[in-house]
C-alpha positions as CSV (number, residue, x, y, z in Angstrom):
1,M,90.9,107.9,77.3
2,G,92.9,110.9,76.1
3,H,95.6,110.4,78.6
4,F,95.9,106.7,77.6
5,N,96.1,107.6,73.9
6,I,98.9,110.1,74.7
7,L,100.8,107.4,76.4
8,I,100.3,105.1,73.4
9,A,101.5,107.7,71.0
10,K,104.5,108.5,73.1
11,A,105.4,104.8,73.4
12,A,104.7,104.2,69.7
13,A,107.3,106.8,68.8
14,E,110.0,104.6,70.4
15,R,108.4,101.2,70.1
16,E,111.0,100.0,67.7
17,T,113.8,101.1,70.0
18,P,114.5,97.7,71.7
19,N,114.6,95.7,68.4
20,A,116.3,98.5,66.5
21,A,119.1,98.5,69.1
22,L,119.7,94.8,68.6
23,R,119.5,95.0,64.8
24,A,122.1,97.8,64.9
25,G,124.5,95.3,66.7
26,K,124.0,96.8,70.1
27,G,123.0,93.6,71.8
28,T,126.0,94.1,74.1
29,F,126.0,97.9,73.9
30,K,128.3,99.6,76.3
31,L,125.9,101.6,78.4
32,M,127.8,100.5,81.5
33,K,124.7,100.7,83.7
34,K,124.9,98.2,86.5
35,V,121.8,96.2,87.4
36,A,121.1,94.2,90.5
37,L,118.7,91.3,90.3
38,L,116.3,90.6,93.1
39,G,115.2,86.9,92.9
40,F,117.0,84.0,91.3
41,G,114.0,81.8,90.7
42,G,112.5,80.5,87.5
43,W,112.2,83.8,85.5
44,G,114.9,85.5,87.6
45,K,117.4,83.0,86.1
46,N,116.5,84.2,82.6
47,H,117.1,87.8,83.7
48,A,120.5,86.9,85.1
49,R,121.6,85.1,81.9
50,T,120.5,87.9,79.7
51,L,121.9,90.7,81.8
52,C,125.2,88.9,82.1
53,E,125.4,88.5,78.3
54,M,124.8,92.2,78.0
55,G,127.5,93.0,80.5
56,A,125.0,94.7,82.9
57,L,124.7,92.3,85.8
58,K,126.3,93.7,88.9
59,R,124.6,91.8,91.8
60,I,122.2,89.0,92.6
61,S,120.1,89.0,95.8
62,D,118.0,86.1,97.1
63,P,117.2,85.0,100.6
64,N,117.2,81.4,99.5
65,V,120.7,80.0,100.2
66,L,120.5,77.2,97.7
67,A,119.5,79.6,95.0
68,L,122.4,81.9,95.8
69,E,124.9,78.9,95.7
70,Q,123.6,78.0,92.2
71,A,124.0,81.6,91.1
72,K,127.6,81.8,92.4
73,T,128.5,78.8,90.4
74,L,127.0,80.2,87.2
75,Y,128.1,83.8,87.6
76,P,131.3,83.8,89.8
77,S,132.3,87.4,88.9
78,V,129.0,88.9,90.3
79,D,128.4,90.1,93.8
80,F,125.9,88.2,96.0
81,D,123.9,88.7,99.1
82,S,120.9,87.3,100.9
83,D,119.8,90.6,102.4
84,V,118.1,93.1,100.0
85,N,119.2,96.0,102.2
86,E,122.8,95.4,101.1
87,T,121.9,95.5,97.5
88,L,119.8,98.7,97.8
89,A,122.6,100.4,99.8
90,D,125.2,99.6,97.1
91,P,126.1,102.9,95.4
92,S,127.5,101.1,92.3
93,V,124.0,99.7,91.5
94,D,122.1,101.9,89.1
95,A,119.0,99.9,88.7
96,V,117.1,96.9,90.1
97,V,115.1,94.1,88.4
98,V,112.4,92.7,90.7
99,A,111.8,89.0,89.7
100,T,110.5,87.7,93.0
101,P,107.0,86.2,93.9
102,P,104.2,88.7,93.0
103,S,103.2,89.2,96.6
104,T,106.6,90.9,97.1
105,H,106.6,93.1,94.0
106,F,105.1,96.2,95.5
107,T,107.2,96.2,98.7
108,L,110.5,95.6,96.9
109,A,109.9,97.9,94.0
110,K,108.9,100.7,96.5
111,R,112.0,100.2,98.5
112,A,114.2,100.2,95.4
113,L,112.6,103.5,94.2
114,E,113.0,105.0,97.6
115,A,116.7,104.0,97.5
116,G,117.1,106.0,94.3
117,K,117.2,103.1,91.9
118,D,115.6,102.7,88.5
119,V,113.3,99.7,88.6
120,L,112.0,97.0,86.3
121,V,109.4,95.0,88.1
122,E,108.0,91.8,86.8
123,K,104.2,91.4,86.1
124,P,102.0,92.0,87.8
125,M,103.7,95.1,89.2
126,A,101.5,94.7,92.4
127,L,98.4,92.9,93.6
128,K,96.3,96.0,94.1
129,T,95.6,98.9,91.8
130,E,96.3,101.4,94.5
131,E,99.7,99.9,95.1
132,G,100.6,100.2,91.4
133,E,99.5,103.9,91.5
134,V,101.7,104.4,94.6
135,L,104.7,103.0,92.7
136,N,103.9,105.2,89.7
137,L,103.6,108.4,91.7
138,L,106.8,107.5,93.7
139,A,108.8,107.0,90.5
140,R,107.7,110.4,89.2
141,S,108.4,112.2,92.4
142,M,111.9,110.5,92.6
143,D,112.5,111.1,88.9
144,R,113.2,107.3,88.5
145,V,112.5,105.0,85.6
146,L,109.7,102.5,86.4
147,M,109.2,99.7,83.9
148,V,106.8,96.7,84.0
149,G,107.9,93.3,82.7
150,H,105.2,92.9,80.0
151,V,107.8,91.1,77.9
152,L,105.5,90.1,75.0
153,E,105.1,93.7,74.0
154,Y,108.7,93.4,72.8
155,H,108.1,90.3,70.8
156,P,108.9,90.8,67.1
157,A,105.6,89.1,66.2
158,I,103.6,91.5,68.4
159,L,105.4,94.6,67.1
160,K,104.6,93.4,63.5
161,L,101.0,92.7,64.4
162,R,100.7,96.2,65.8
163,E,102.1,97.6,62.6
164,L,99.5,95.6,60.5
165,I,96.6,96.7,62.7
166,E,97.6,100.4,62.7
167,G,98.2,100.2,59.0
168,G,94.7,98.9,58.3
169,E,95.9,95.6,56.9
170,L,93.3,93.7,59.0
171,G,90.5,96.2,58.2
172,K,88.1,97.0,61.0
173,V,89.2,95.0,64.1
174,F,86.2,93.2,65.6
175,C,87.6,91.1,68.4
176,L,90.6,89.4,70.1
177,Q,90.9,85.9,71.6
178,S,93.8,84.6,73.5
179,S,94.6,81.4,75.3
180,R,97.5,80.8,77.6
181,L,97.3,77.2,78.8
182,N,99.7,74.6,80.3
183,L,100.0,72.0,83.0
184,G,101.7,73.8,85.9
185,K,103.4,75.6,87.3
186,V,100.6,75.6,90.0
187,R,100.7,78.6,92.3
188,T,99.4,78.9,95.8
189,E,99.7,82.7,96.3
190,E,98.1,84.2,93.2
191,N,95.5,82.5,90.9
192,A,95.8,81.8,87.2
193,L,94.2,85.1,86.3
194,W,96.9,87.2,88.1
195,S,99.7,84.8,87.1
196,F,99.0,84.3,83.4
197,A,96.6,86.9,82.2
198,P,98.7,90.1,82.6
199,H,100.6,89.3,79.4
200,D,97.4,89.1,77.3
201,L,95.7,92.0,79.0
202,A,98.7,94.2,78.3
203,L,98.7,93.1,74.6
204,L,95.0,93.7,74.4
205,L,95.3,97.3,75.6
206,R,98.2,98.0,73.3
207,L,96.6,96.5,70.2
208,F,93.2,98.1,70.7
209,H,94.4,101.5,71.8
210,E,91.2,101.8,73.8
211,L,90.2,101.4,77.5
212,P,87.4,98.8,78.2
213,E,84.0,99.7,79.6
214,S,83.1,96.4,81.3
215,V,84.8,93.1,82.4
216,A,83.2,89.8,83.2
217,C,85.2,86.8,84.5
218,H,84.4,83.2,85.4
219,G,86.9,80.9,87.2
220,G,87.2,77.4,88.4
221,A,89.1,76.4,91.6
222,F,89.7,72.6,91.7
223,L,93.1,72.0,93.4
224,N,92.7,74.7,96.0
225,S,89.2,76.1,96.8
226,Q,90.8,79.6,97.3
227,V,92.9,79.7,94.2
228,A,91.3,79.6,90.6
229,D,93.2,77.2,88.3
230,M,91.5,78.5,85.2
231,T,89.6,81.6,84.2
232,T,87.8,83.0,81.2
233,T,87.5,86.8,81.0
234,F,85.2,88.7,78.6
235,I,86.0,92.3,78.0
236,R,83.8,94.9,76.1
237,F,85.0,98.2,74.7
238,P,83.0,101.4,73.9
239,S,83.7,101.0,70.2
240,G,81.9,97.6,70.2
241,R,85.1,95.5,70.2
242,Q,85.3,92.5,72.4
243,A,88.0,90.2,73.8
244,Q,88.1,86.8,75.4
245,I,91.1,85.8,77.5
246,V,91.4,82.1,78.6
247,V,94.2,81.0,81.0
248,S,94.8,77.8,82.9
249,W,97.6,75.8,84.5
250,L,95.4,72.7,84.6
251,H,95.5,71.8,80.9
252,P,96.9,68.7,79.2
253,F,99.1,70.6,76.7
254,K,100.8,73.9,76.3
255,E,99.2,76.6,74.2
256,H,100.1,80.3,73.8
257,K,97.9,81.7,71.0
258,L,96.4,85.0,70.2
259,V,93.8,85.6,67.4
260,V,92.7,89.0,66.1
261,V,89.7,89.1,63.8
262,G,89.3,91.9,61.3
263,S,86.9,92.7,58.5
264,K,89.7,92.1,55.8
265,Q,91.9,89.5,57.5
266,M,92.4,87.5,60.6
267,A,95.8,87.2,62.3
268,V,97.1,84.4,64.5
269,F,100.1,84.7,66.8
270,D,101.2,81.2,68.0
271,D,104.3,81.6,70.2
272,L,105.0,77.8,70.2
273,Q,105.6,77.6,66.5
274,S,108.9,78.1,64.8
275,W,109.9,81.7,63.9
276,D,108.8,81.4,60.3
277,E,105.3,80.3,61.4
278,K,104.7,82.4,64.5
279,L,102.6,85.0,62.8
280,T,100.0,84.0,60.2
281,L,97.5,86.0,58.2
282,Y,94.2,84.4,57.0
283,P,92.6,86.6,54.4
284,H,89.2,85.2,55.3
285,R,86.2,87.4,55.1
286,V,82.4,87.4,55.1
287,D,80.5,88.8,52.1
288,W,76.8,89.7,52.0
289,I,75.0,88.4,48.9
290,E,72.6,91.1,47.8
291,G,73.1,92.7,51.2
292,M,71.0,90.0,52.9
293,V,72.8,86.6,52.9
294,P,76.2,86.2,54.7
295,Q,78.7,84.0,53.0
296,A,82.1,83.1,54.4
297,I,84.9,83.4,51.9
298,K,88.1,81.4,52.8
299,A,91.5,82.1,51.4
300,E,95.0,80.6,51.7
301,R,96.9,81.5,54.8
302,H,100.3,83.1,54.5
303,F,103.1,83.5,57.1
304,I,104.6,86.8,58.0
305,P,108.5,86.7,58.0
306,L,110.1,87.7,61.3
307,K,113.6,88.1,62.4
308,P,114.3,85.9,65.4
309,E,115.0,88.2,68.4
310,E,114.6,87.2,72.1
311,P,111.9,89.4,73.6
312,L,113.5,89.4,77.1
313,K,116.7,90.7,75.6
314,A,114.8,93.4,73.7
315,E,113.0,94.3,76.9
316,L,116.2,94.6,79.0
317,T,117.9,96.5,76.2
318,H,115.0,99.0,76.2
319,F,115.3,99.3,80.0
320,L,119.0,100.1,79.9
321,E,118.4,102.7,77.1
322,C,115.7,104.3,79.2
323,I,118.0,104.5,82.2
324,K,120.5,106.3,80.0
325,S,118.1,108.6,78.1
326,R,115.7,109.1,81.0
327,N,112.8,108.5,78.6
328,A,109.7,106.7,79.7
329,P,109.6,103.0,78.8
330,L,107.1,101.5,76.4
331,T,105.7,99.4,79.3
332,D,105.9,102.2,81.9
333,G,104.1,102.5,85.2
334,D,101.0,103.9,83.5
335,S,100.5,100.8,81.4
336,G,101.2,98.6,84.4
337,V,98.4,100.4,86.3
338,Q,96.0,100.0,83.4
339,V,96.6,96.2,83.5
340,L,96.0,96.2,87.3
341,K,92.7,97.9,86.8
342,L,91.7,95.2,84.3
343,L,92.8,92.4,86.7
344,A,90.9,94.0,89.6
345,A,87.7,94.2,87.6
346,A,88.1,90.6,86.4
347,Q,88.8,89.4,90.0
348,K,85.7,91.2,91.4
349,S,83.6,89.8,88.6
350,M,84.9,86.3,89.3
351,E,84.1,86.7,93.0
352,L,80.5,87.7,92.0
353,K,80.2,84.6,89.7
354,G,80.6,86.5,86.5
355,V,78.6,89.7,87.1
356,P,80.1,92.3,84.7
357,Q,82.1,95.0,86.4
358,P,83.1,98.5,85.2
359,Y,86.7,98.7,84.0
360,D,87.9,100.9,86.9
361,V,85.9,98.9,89.5
362,E,87.9,100.2,92.5
363,K,86.6,103.7,91.9
364,N,83.1,102.5,92.9
365,I,82.4,103.7,96.4
366,S,79.8,101.1,97.0
367,R,80.3,97.6,95.7
368,V,77.9,94.8,94.9
369,T,77.4,92.3,97.6
370,I,76.3,88.8,96.6
371,H,75.9,85.9,99.1
372,P,77.8,82.8,98.1
373,S,74.6,80.8,97.9
374,A,73.0,83.2,95.5
375,V,73.1,82.8,91.7
376,V,73.6,85.8,89.4
377,D,73.6,84.9,85.7
378,S,76.5,86.5,83.7
379,A,74.3,88.8,81.5
380,A,72.5,90.3,84.5
381,T,73.4,93.9,85.5
382,L,73.5,95.1,89.1
383,G,74.0,98.6,90.2
384,A,76.6,99.7,92.8
385,G,75.7,99.1,96.4
386,T,73.1,96.4,95.5
387,K,72.9,93.4,97.9
388,V,71.7,89.9,97.0
389,W,71.2,87.5,99.9
390,H,70.8,83.8,100.5
391,Y,69.5,81.5,97.7
392,S,68.3,84.2,95.4
393,H,68.6,84.0,91.6
394,I,68.9,86.8,89.1
395,M,68.5,85.7,85.5
396,A,70.3,86.9,82.4
397,G,69.0,90.2,81.0
398,A,67.7,91.5,84.3
399,K,68.7,95.0,85.2
400,L,68.8,96.2,88.8
401,G,69.6,99.8,89.8
402,E,71.9,101.0,92.6
403,R,71.4,100.2,96.2
404,C,68.8,97.6,95.8
405,V,68.3,94.9,98.5
406,L,67.1,91.4,97.7
407,G,66.3,89.2,100.7
408,Q,66.4,85.4,100.9
409,N,65.0,83.2,98.1
410,V,64.1,86.1,95.7
411,H,63.8,85.2,92.0
412,I,64.3,87.9,89.3
413,S,63.3,86.6,85.9
414,K,65.1,87.5,82.6
415,N,64.6,91.0,81.2
416,V,63.0,92.4,84.3
417,T,63.8,96.0,85.0
418,I,64.2,97.2,88.6
419,G,65.0,100.8,89.6
420,Q,67.3,102.1,92.3
421,G,66.7,101.7,96.0
422,V,64.2,98.9,95.6
423,K,63.7,96.5,98.6
424,I,62.4,93.0,97.9
425,Q,61.8,90.9,101.0
426,N,62.1,87.1,101.4
427,N,60.3,84.7,99.1
428,V,59.3,87.0,96.2
429,S,59.4,86.2,92.5
430,V,59.5,89.1,90.0
431,Y,58.4,87.7,86.6
432,E,59.1,88.9,83.1
433,G,56.7,91.7,82.3
434,V,57.0,93.3,85.7
435,V,58.6,96.7,86.0
436,L,59.6,98.1,89.5
437,E,60.4,101.8,89.5
438,D,62.7,103.5,92.0
439,Y,62.2,102.9,95.8
440,V,59.5,100.3,95.5
441,F,59.0,98.0,98.6
442,C,57.9,94.4,98.1
443,G,56.8,92.8,101.4
444,P,57.6,89.1,102.3
445,S,55.9,86.5,100.1
446,M,53.9,88.9,98.0
447,V,53.0,87.6,94.6
448,F,53.3,88.9,91.0
449,T,51.7,87.2,88.0
450,N,52.3,87.7,84.3
451,V,49.5,85.5,82.8
452,F,45.9,86.2,83.6
453,N,44.5,82.7,83.2
454,P,47.4,80.2,83.4
455,R,47.0,76.5,82.6
456,S,49.9,74.1,83.1
457,E,49.2,72.2,79.8
458,I,48.8,75.4,77.7
459,E,51.8,77.5,76.7
460,R,50.9,81.2,77.2
461,K,54.3,83.0,77.1
462,N,53.0,85.2,74.3
463,E,50.2,86.4,76.5
464,F,52.4,88.1,79.2
465,R,50.7,91.2,80.6
466,K,52.8,94.1,81.7
467,T,52.6,95.2,85.3
468,I,54.1,98.5,86.4
469,V,54.8,99.5,90.0
470,R,55.5,103.2,90.1
471,Q,58.0,105.0,92.3
472,G,57.8,104.7,96.0
473,A,54.9,102.2,96.1
474,T,54.6,99.7,99.0
475,L,53.3,96.2,98.4
476,G,52.3,94.5,101.7
477,A,53.2,91.0,102.8
478,N,51.4,88.2,101.1
479,C,49.4,90.5,98.7
480,T,48.8,89.4,95.1
481,I,49.1,91.7,92.1
482,V,47.2,90.3,89.2
483,C,49.0,91.1,85.9
484,G,48.2,93.9,83.6
485,V,47.7,96.6,86.3
486,E,49.6,99.7,87.3
487,I,50.3,100.5,91.0
488,G,50.5,104.3,91.3
489,R,53.3,106.4,92.9
490,Y,53.6,106.0,96.6
491,A,50.4,103.8,96.7
492,L,50.1,101.4,99.6
493,V,48.7,97.9,99.1
494,G,47.7,96.2,102.4
495,A,48.9,92.8,103.5
496,G,47.0,89.9,102.0
497,A,45.2,92.1,99.4
498,V,44.4,90.8,96.0
499,V,44.8,93.6,93.5
500,T,42.8,93.1,90.2
501,Q,42.6,96.7,89.0
502,S,45.0,99.6,88.8
503,V,45.7,101.7,92.0
504,P,45.9,105.5,91.8
505,D,48.9,107.5,93.1
506,F,48.9,107.8,96.9
507,G,46.0,105.4,97.1
508,V,45.5,102.9,100.0
509,V,43.9,99.6,99.0
510,Y,43.2,96.4,100.9
511,G,40.8,93.5,101.0
512,T,39.9,90.6,98.6
513,P,39.5,91.9,96.1
514,A,41.3,95.1,97.0
515,R,39.3,98.3,97.2
516,L,40.3,102.0,97.5
517,K,40.1,102.8,101.2
518,G,41.9,106.2,101.5
519,W,45.0,108.1,100.7
520,I,48.5,108.3,102.1
521,C,51.4,110.7,102.0
522,R,54.6,109.9,100.2
523,C,56.3,109.7,103.7
524,G,54.1,106.7,104.4
525,A,53.4,107.9,108.0
526,G,50.5,110.3,107.4
527,K,46.9,109.4,106.3
528,L,45.5,112.1,104.1
529,V,42.1,113.6,105.1
530,F,40.7,115.9,102.4
531,K,38.7,119.0,103.1
532,A,37.5,121.0,100.1
533,S,39.9,119.0,97.9
534,A,42.9,119.9,100.0
535,A,44.9,117.9,102.6
536,Q,48.1,118.2,104.5
537,C,50.2,115.4,106.0
538,R,50.3,115.8,109.8
539,Q,53.6,114.0,109.9
540,C,55.8,115.8,107.3
541,G,53.6,118.7,106.3
542,A,53.4,117.9,102.6
543,D,50.3,119.4,100.8
544,Y,48.0,117.5,98.4
545,Y,45.2,118.3,96.0
546,K,42.3,115.9,95.2
547,R,40.9,116.1,91.7
548,G,37.5,114.3,91.5
549,K,37.2,111.1,93.4
550,Q,40.2,109.1,92.0
551,F,43.2,111.4,91.5
552,V,45.4,113.0,94.2
553,E,48.4,115.2,93.4
554,E,51.2,116.4,95.6
555,L,51.7,120.2,95.8
556,K,54.9,122.2,96.2
557,N,54.7,125.9,96.9
558,G,51.0,125.8,96.0
559,K,51.7,124.2,92.6
560,L,51.5,120.7,91.3
561,K,54.8,119.0,92.1
562,R,56.9,118.2,89.1
563,G,56.3,114.6,88.0
564,S,52.6,114.6,89.0
565,T,50.0,113.4,86.5
566,S,48.5,116.9,86.0
567,R,50.8,119.7,84.9
568,S,48.7,122.8,85.0
569,K,48.3,124.9,88.1
570,T,44.7,125.6,87.0
571,A,43.9,122.2,88.3
572,V,44.8,123.4,91.8
573,Q,42.9,126.7,91.5
574,G,39.7,125.4,89.8
575,S,37.1,123.5,91.7
576,S,35.1,121.8,88.9
577,T,35.8,119.4,86.1
578,S,34.7,122.0,83.5
579,D,37.2,124.5,84.8
580,E,40.0,121.9,84.5
581,A,39.0,121.0,80.9
582,S,38.7,124.6,79.9
583,A,42.2,125.3,81.2
584,G,43.7,122.7,78.9
585,Q,43.5,119.7,81.2
586,P,42.1,116.5,79.8
587,P,38.6,115.9,81.1
588,I,38.4,113.5,84.0
589,V,37.1,110.1,83.1
590,R,35.8,108.6,86.3
591,G,37.5,105.3,87.2
592,V,40.2,105.3,84.4
593,H,43.9,105.7,85.2
594,P,45.3,108.9,83.6
595,R,48.4,107.2,82.3
596,T,47.3,103.8,81.2
597,G,43.6,104.1,80.6
598,S,43.0,101.0,82.7
599,E,40.1,100.7,85.1
600,L,40.8,102.0,88.6
601,I,39.7,100.5,91.9
């Protein structure tokens, strides 16, 4: 966060530079830096026009012969080639603008930097975060200027909006919403997220001066099953701010709009309006009557005056000035990588059908795996390394820890909490009210309930009983856990058992109804046979102490292991209930669970 804020502060000090240069009459300033343009496609043509007007266009390179012929007609005094090697080898070229398809950005920008050229690469600067980081490090090691074409950051309306936000004119900023919609141009290489959203994501980071904590994205692929035509991205920040970014190339009309909602005012940037109406302030607010009743107060809108200035010209002016001064650009490689991280998190979330992802998702060593047939609701939370297999469903509000495995046809109801390392086999439903602690094993087709006496015609959702399965417990195949009980740590419930009462730690139960039949080590391989209240697992050597008939505790170095129910070593040394009570231990109540007070098997 600190590094990002330093970058913002550094850029803010020179944020007016592009427009200030133009206002000072330097639109055609004589920096005499010669720029080569790679790519004479749609946006490349705008670069060529603007660079030529500024007297900075030296060369155009494009492998498309028809594009080159058109360029020669428009700019006869410029050098041309269809081989980028010729351009990069030209000693008279000071810098390169990469305006080619996004899939080529990384390769061409890298080659240009290696050739000693300063580089402006169009958005996105690469299609992988690690590629953007490579470009950033390479530029620094070569002492080259690396700039990313986030052109809207140079728009007069955005510069003014930043000024209003930083000056407190909008009050406390709550959220941002942006929409970038149009019919076409339909891409086949990158989806709508990577094609349209970089502009808005860059603005979001710049306006909020804060890095996100989570990203969730939904997309729809209709024309090509492999390429999303529209996406909606939700972004949350540590401060509580939120943002929603909607992009589509499958929309009946064009819309480029950004809304910032503050406690004092709301701002709207509509890039399709005339210059005198591009930036609008709405002094709407919400007042609380007697501190209890919210009331929306509407006010007349007013337009913010702006001086018409072409953002692309301001961007290229800034680029040429940075080449001369050797200062870092406003939209430098660092800001480009920040946007790539956002895109990567959104892309991963979209692939997982909207599961929220951490902002820097590519730092996760283990990623979530979700089978295409599974359904994970957008508000569910899955830890790193968790795997969800065929036809499973995880509802909103459910929270799963790291490295969980859900087999086929598993249902996790809303608001269920599951710890890390939990394994749930096929055909198991975990209903609301059930809590599974770390490393619980649920065998195939075992059953949880949450209502004690259900009737189809009687609504009993307010009668859910909480069921807790403690750490390391094993629930055998086809067993049934009647609601309202607690399964103790490392307990083992036999296959087909019907559990109607709580099970103690390390207890082994089976039968219908289930009865306590013995004790088992935490390793699951050794049956515990007690002699004079002590037992040792023959498999792993762990020591245990039995207190009364119902309670077993694990020992470590002759003492009760941390996390056991009893916490005094007197319980280990004493041999009677009176000894334990006199040493500060609660008296043993036969047949009652020490944590919940519920009846034990």
